[in-house]
C-alpha positions in Angstrom: 179.8 127.1 110.3 180.0 128.8 107.0 178.0 131.8 105.9 177.4 133.3 102.5 175.3 133.2 99.3 172.7 130.4 99.2 171.0 131.6 96.0 171.4 134.4 93.4 169.2 135.5 90.6 169.2 138.6 88.4 166.7 140.4 86.3 167.0 142.9 83.5 164.1 144.5 81.5 163.0 142.9 78.3 164.4 145.7 76.0 167.9 146.2 74.7 169.9 148.5 72.4 172.7 147.1 70.2 176.0 149.1 70.5 176.5 148.8 66.8 173.2 150.6 66.2 174.1 153.3 68.7 177.5 153.8 67.1 176.0 154.1 63.7 173.6 156.8 64.9 176.4 158.7 66.6 178.6 158.2 63.5 181.3 156.5 65.6 183.3 153.4 64.7 181.4 150.5 66.5 184.7 149.0 67.5 185.1 151.9 70.0 182.2 150.5 72.0 182.5 146.8 71.2 186.2 146.4 71.6 187.2 149.6 73.5 184.5 149.2 76.2 183.9 145.5 75.7 180.1 146.1 75.4 177.8 144.7 72.7 174.3 145.6 74.1 172.8 147.5 77.0 169.5 146.9 78.8 166.9 149.7 78.5 164.5 150.6 81.3 160.9 151.1 79.9 158.6 153.7 81.4 156.7 151.2 83.5 159.7 149.8 85.4 162.1 151.1 88.0 164.4 149.8 90.7 161.4 148.5 92.8 159.8 146.5 90.0 163.2 145.1 88.9 164.1 144.1 92.4 160.8 142.3 92.9 161.1 140.5 89.6 164.6 139.4 90.5 163.7 138.1 93.9 160.3 136.6 93.5 161.4 133.0 92.7 164.0 133.1 95.4 161.8 133.9 98.3 159.1 131.2 97.8 160.9 128.7 100.0 162.7 131.1 102.3 159.9 133.7 102.9 159.2 132.7 106.5 162.9 132.6 107.5 163.9 136.0 106.0 164.2 138.4 108.9 166.5 141.0 107.4 166.2 142.6 104.0 168.9 144.9 102.7 168.3 147.0 99.6 171.4 148.4 97.9 171.0 151.2 95.3 172.1 154.6 94.1 168.9 155.1 92.1 166.6 155.6 95.1 162.9 156.6 94.4 162.3 158.3 97.8 164.4 160.5 100.0 163.1 158.9 103.2 161.4 155.6 102.6 163.5 152.5 101.7 162.7 151.2 98.3 162.8 147.7 99.9 159.5 148.4 101.7 157.6 148.4 98.4 159.4 145.1 97.5 158.7 143.7 101.0 154.9 144.3 100.3 155.0 142.9 96.7 156.7 139.7 97.8 154.6 139.2 100.9 157.6 139.0 103.2 157.4 138.3 107.0 156.2 141.4 109.0 159.0 140.5 111.5 161.6 141.5 108.9 163.9 144.5 109.2 164.2 146.5 106.0 166.8 149.2 105.2 168.3 150.9 102.1 172.1 151.3 101.7 173.9 153.8 99.4 177.5 154.3 98.4 177.6 154.3 94.6 178.4 150.8 93.3 179.9 149.5 96.5 176.7 149.3 98.7 175.8 145.7 97.9 179.2 144.5 99.1 178.8 146.3 102.3 175.3 144.8 102.7 176.8 141.4 102.0 179.2 141.7 105.0 176.5 143.2 107.2 174.3 140.2 106.3 177.0 137.6 107.1 177.7 139.3 110.4 174.0 139.2 111.3 173.9 135.5 110.4 176.7 134.7 112.8 174.3 135.6 115.7 171.1 134.4 113.9 172.2 131.3 112.1 168.7 129.8 111.8 167.5 132.9 109.8 168.1 134.1 106.3 168.8 137.5 104.8 167.5 138.9 101.5 169.9 141.2 99.7 168.8 143.0 96.5 170.9 145.4 94.5 168.9 147.3 91.9 170.0 150.2 89.7 169.7 152.2 86.5 172.9 153.7 85.1 172.1 157.0 83.4 174.6 159.4 81.8 172.5 161.1 79.2 171.9 160.9 75.4 175.0 161.6 73.3 177.4 161.9 76.3 180.7 160.0 76.7 179.1 157.7 79.3 176.1 156.8 77.2 177.4 153.5 75.8 178.1 152.3 79.4 174.5 152.7 80.5 172.3 149.8 81.6 169.9 148.6 84.2 169.0 145.5 86.3 168.8 143.9 89.7 170.4 141.1 91.5 168.7 139.3 94.4 170.6 137.0 96.8 169.4 134.9 99.7 172.2 134.7 102.3 172.3 131.9 104.9 174.4 129.6 107.1 175.7 126.6 105.2 175.1 128.3 101.8 174.7 126.3 98.6 176.8 128.6 96.3 179.5 130.6 98.0 181.0 130.8 101.5 182.3 134.3 102.3 185.7 134.4 103.9 186.4 136.7 106.8 189.2 139.0 105.6 188.6 142.1 103.5 191.0 144.8 102.2 189.2 148.1 102.3 190.1 151.6 101.1 188.0 154.8 101.3 188.7 158.4 100.2 186.6 161.5 99.5 186.7 162.1 95.8 184.5 163.6 93.1 185.1 161.3 90.2 181.3 160.4 90.1 178.2 161.8 91.8 174.6 162.7 91.2 173.1 165.7 93.0 169.5 165.3 94.2 168.2 167.7 91.5 169.7 165.6 88.6 168.5 162.4 86.9 171.9 161.7 85.3 175.2 161.2 87.0 178.2 163.5 86.6 181.3 161.5 85.9 185.0 162.2 85.0 185.7 159.0 83.2 189.5 159.1 83.0 189.8 160.2 86.7 187.3 157.5 87.8 189.2 154.8 85.9 192.5 155.9 87.5 190.9 155.9 91.0 189.4 152.4 90.4 192.9 151.0 89.7 194.5 152.9 92.5 191.9 151.6 94.9 192.3 148.1 93.7 196.0 148.3 94.5 195.3 149.6 98.1 192.6 147.0 98.7 194.7 144.1 97.4 197.7 145.0 99.6 195.6 145.2 102.7 193.8 142.0 101.8 197.0 140.1 101.4 198.4 141.5 104.7 195.2 140.5 106.6 194.5 137.1 105.0 198.1 135.9 104.2 196.7 134.7 100.9 198.5 135.2 97.6 197.4 135.5 94.0 198.0 131.8 93.4 195.5 130.9 96.1 192.7 132.2 93.9 191.2 130.3 90.9 189.0 133.0 89.4 188.4 136.8 89.9 185.3 139.0 89.7 185.6 142.7 89.4 183.1 145.6 89.5 181.9 146.0 85.9 181.1 149.6 84.8 182.1 148.1 81.4 183.8 144.8 80.8 187.0 146.3 79.5 187.5 147.8 83.0 187.7 144.3 84.4 190.5 143.4 81.9 192.4 146.5 82.9 191.9 145.7 86.6 193.1 142.1 86.2 196.1 143.2 84.2 197.0 145.7 87.0 196.6 143.0 89.7 198.8 140.6 87.7 201.5 143.2 87.5 201.3 143.8 91.3 201.5 140.1 92.0 204.2 139.6 89.3 202.3 136.8 87.5 201.4 136.5 83.8 198.0 137.9 82.8 195.6 135.1 82.2 192.2 136.3 80.6 190.6 132.9 81.4 190.6 133.8 85.1 187.9 136.5 84.4 186.3 135.9 81.0 183.4 133.8 82.2 182.4 136.6 84.6 182.0 139.1 81.8 179.5 137.4 79.5 176.2 138.7 81.0 177.5 142.2 81.6 178.5 142.6 77.9 174.7 142.3 77.3 173.2 144.3 80.2 175.6 147.2 80.5 176.4 148.8 83.8 174.0 147.9 86.7 175.9 149.9 89.4 175.5 148.1 92.8 174.4 144.9 91.1 177.3 144.8 88.6 179.8 142.7 90.7 177.1 140.1 91.4 175.9 139.9 87.8 179.6 139.0 87.2 179.4 136.3 89.9 176.2 134.8 88.3 177.9 134.9 84.9 181.0 133.1 86.2 179.2 130.3 88.0 176.8 129.7 85.1 179.2 130.0 82.2 182.5 128.6 83.5 182.9 125.0 82.1 185.4 123.9 84.8 184.0 122.6 88.0 184.7 125.4 90.6 183.9 123.3 93.7 186.2 124.2 96.5 187.9 127.0 94.4 188.5 130.5 95.8 187.1 133.5 93.9 188.6 136.9 94.5 186.2 139.9 94.4 187.0 143.5 93.9 184.1 145.9 94.6 184.4 149.6 93.8 182.0 152.5 94.4 183.0 155.9 93.1 183.4 158.7 95.5 185.1 156.4 96.7 185.0 153.1 98.6 186.7 149.9 97.5 187.1 146.4 98.9 188.8 143.1 98.0 187.4 139.9 99.6 187.0 136.3 98.7 184.7 133.3 98.8 184.8 129.5 98.4 182.5 127.8 95.9 180.5 125.1 97.5 179.9 121.5 96.5 176.8 121.0 94.4 176.6 124.7 93.5 175.4 124.1 90.0 172.1 122.6 91.3 171.2 126.0 92.9 171.8 128.2 89.8 169.3 129.9 87.6 171.3 129.6 84.4 168.4 128.7 82.1 166.2 131.6 83.5 169.0 134.1 82.9 169.9 132.9 79.4 166.3 133.0 78.3 165.8 136.4 79.9 168.7 137.9 77.9 167.8 136.0 74.7 164.1 137.1 74.7 164.7 140.9 75.0 163.3 143.1 72.3 166.0 145.0 70.4 164.9 148.6 70.2 165.6 151.0 67.3 167.1 154.4 68.2 163.9 156.3 68.3 162.3 153.8 70.7 165.4 153.9 72.9 165.4 157.7 73.0 161.7 157.8 73.9 162.2 155.3 76.8 165.2 157.3 78.1 163.4 160.6 77.9 160.2 159.5 79.6 159.6 161.4 82.9 157.1 160.7 85.7 155.2 163.7 87.0 157.0 165.5 89.8 154.0 167.4 91.2 152.1 164.5 92.7 149.4 164.5 90.0 147.8 161.2 89.1 149.5 159.3 86.3 149.0 155.8 84.8 152.1 154.4 83.1 151.6 152.7 79.7 151.6 148.9 79.8 154.9 147.9 78.2 156.6 145.3 80.4 155.4 141.7 80.8 156.0 141.7 84.6 155.3 139.9 86.8 155.8 143.3 88.6 155.6 146.8 87.0 155.2 150.4 88.0 151.5 151.1 87.6 151.6 154.8 88.1 151.5 157.6 90.7 148.6 158.9 92.9 148.9 161.5 95.6 152.7 161.4 95.2 152.7 157.6 95.9 154.2 155.1 93.5 151.9 152.2 92.8 153.1 148.7 91.8 151.5 145.5 90.8 151.3 142.8 88.1 
């Protein structure tokens, strides 16, 4: 029996900033962002949304049919809203999930959703009649007028995992590498991450090499056994660098067509941390013209700090009937393009940190939004 991804849907807020506008405001050549980073837009989080509202908005259409059979809910994020309570418990309530459902939050930078994926498939081996809900939801923040600013973004990906999945069967071999590094981190007292961009890029590529070598050793698969590749996407140019590195290791010519369909959505959303790899998967399945049925996709997941993993999956017959391509394209197309002042205002907005009552301005169209705070408690609703 196969286990893997039965459905996947992503959500990003209805506001964006063009990189050409940001470059003009910073008096930088826009080609530095558009060509150098491979980014054209980034999604902007408004004051009445956060990782909980984005997660619920991503998952709501998925759980309608699977609600009663979901008995495990894994929430992956590095943008947690509480030091103790899992953000998924708010989502569990908003979606009306089964009370007999385990809920837990996982964290390891951008890698946690991949760890959750394998935890879920292992769980399904012993509970094949059940389903697992996995949501990755994040906001990438580096600060106004910082080197990382043009790679910011936000969004959530929701996946239903099951036996006999409609989209992707996950294969059993993974090449994993972990090492204590300080290329990227965010102390509890900071809203923005601290990152050494050059060091992090170097570690990303080194970790890819380690993971690929172990994956090949464990699986006996070679580069030619894979039709397409998806990489973690802090910015889309990083995937190009990674694929070039992998092609050199495998001693094969670099073929951009093996990754280009996976980059389309990320160019418009920016970095979504733990959700980024799976936005790439959605983009690949929904924008690749070739029928991928039966094809093997190679995945490289990377979380700074650092943990990396290379694994693979087989695209299932009839996968296109289970996609949300029209929803995603309309979502991205309908976003409002902000001017710089609006963007800076959204970015600088802060919720009270003393527990005082606060009502957020109504900005988002929902269906779920952050209503405000009362007695230190976050309140959500339509």
